[in-house]
C-alpha positions in Angstrom: 149.7 58.4 -258.9 148.6 55.4 -256.5 150.3 52.0 -257.2 147.8 49.0 -257.6 148.5 45.5 -257.5 146.9 42.6 -259.5 147.4 39.0 -260.4 146.8 38.4 -264.6 146.5 35.2 -266.7 149.8 34.5 -268.2 147.8 34.8 -271.8 146.5 38.4 -271.0 150.5 39.0 -269.4 152.4 38.0 -272.9 149.9 40.0 -274.9 151.0 43.1 -272.6 155.0 42.3 -273.2 154.2 41.9 -276.5 152.1 45.3 -276.8 155.0 46.8 -274.9 158.0 45.4 -277.2 155.9 46.8 -280.2 155.5 50.2 -279.3 158.2 50.6 -277.1 156.0 51.3 -274.1 156.2 50.5 -270.5 153.9 47.7 -269.0 151.6 50.9 -266.8 151.5 52.8 -270.2 150.3 49.7 -271.9 147.9 48.7 -268.9 146.5 52.1 -268.2 145.6 53.1 -272.1 143.8 49.2 -271.6 142.2 50.6 -268.7 141.1 54.0 -270.1 139.9 52.5 -273.6 137.5 50.1 -271.4 136.2 52.8 -269.1 135.5 54.9 -272.4 133.8 52.2 -274.4 131.9 51.1 -271.1 130.4 54.9 -270.9 127.6 53.9 -273.3 124.2 53.1 -271.9 123.7 49.6 -272.1 119.8 51.0 -274.1 121.9 52.1 -276.8 124.1 49.2 -277.0 121.2 47.4 -277.1 119.7 49.3 -280.3 122.9 50.7 -282.2 122.4 48.2 -284.8 118.8 49.1 -285.6 119.5 52.8 -285.3 119.1 54.3 -289.1 118.0 50.9 -290.4 113.9 52.1 -290.4 112.5 52.7 -294.1 110.0 54.8 -295.3 111.1 58.0 -292.9 111.8 61.8 -293.1 115.5 62.0 -291.9 114.0 63.9 -289.2 110.8 63.4 -287.7 110.7 67.1 -286.7 110.4 67.9 -290.5 106.8 66.9 -290.9 104.1 70.2 -291.6 101.6 70.7 -289.4 99.8 70.7 -291.9 100.6 67.2 -292.3 99.7 67.0 -289.2 96.1 68.5 -289.1 94.9 66.0 -291.6 95.2 62.9 -289.2 93.4 65.2 -286.6 97.0 66.6 -284.1 97.0 70.2 -283.1 93.1 70.7 -284.1 91.1 72.0 -281.0 87.9 69.5 -280.1 84.8 70.9 -278.6 83.9 69.9 -275.2 
């Protein structure tokens, strides 16, 4: 592993030290864990985060849109051959 030196605000250092005491872990372990948690959280696409609260909120739609039958679509003119 490589060593990285950073300067942190006193409040953040106090949080990290409290977590070290609580879980009996080293500062390095706590910081590594926090950083890896941040990376996993950020790996989601920004678009997903923008609409995450809307997912599943549409009413009146089938659970799976691909479950629509061909007859349903043909009634609406989809999939029919057109005269040219």
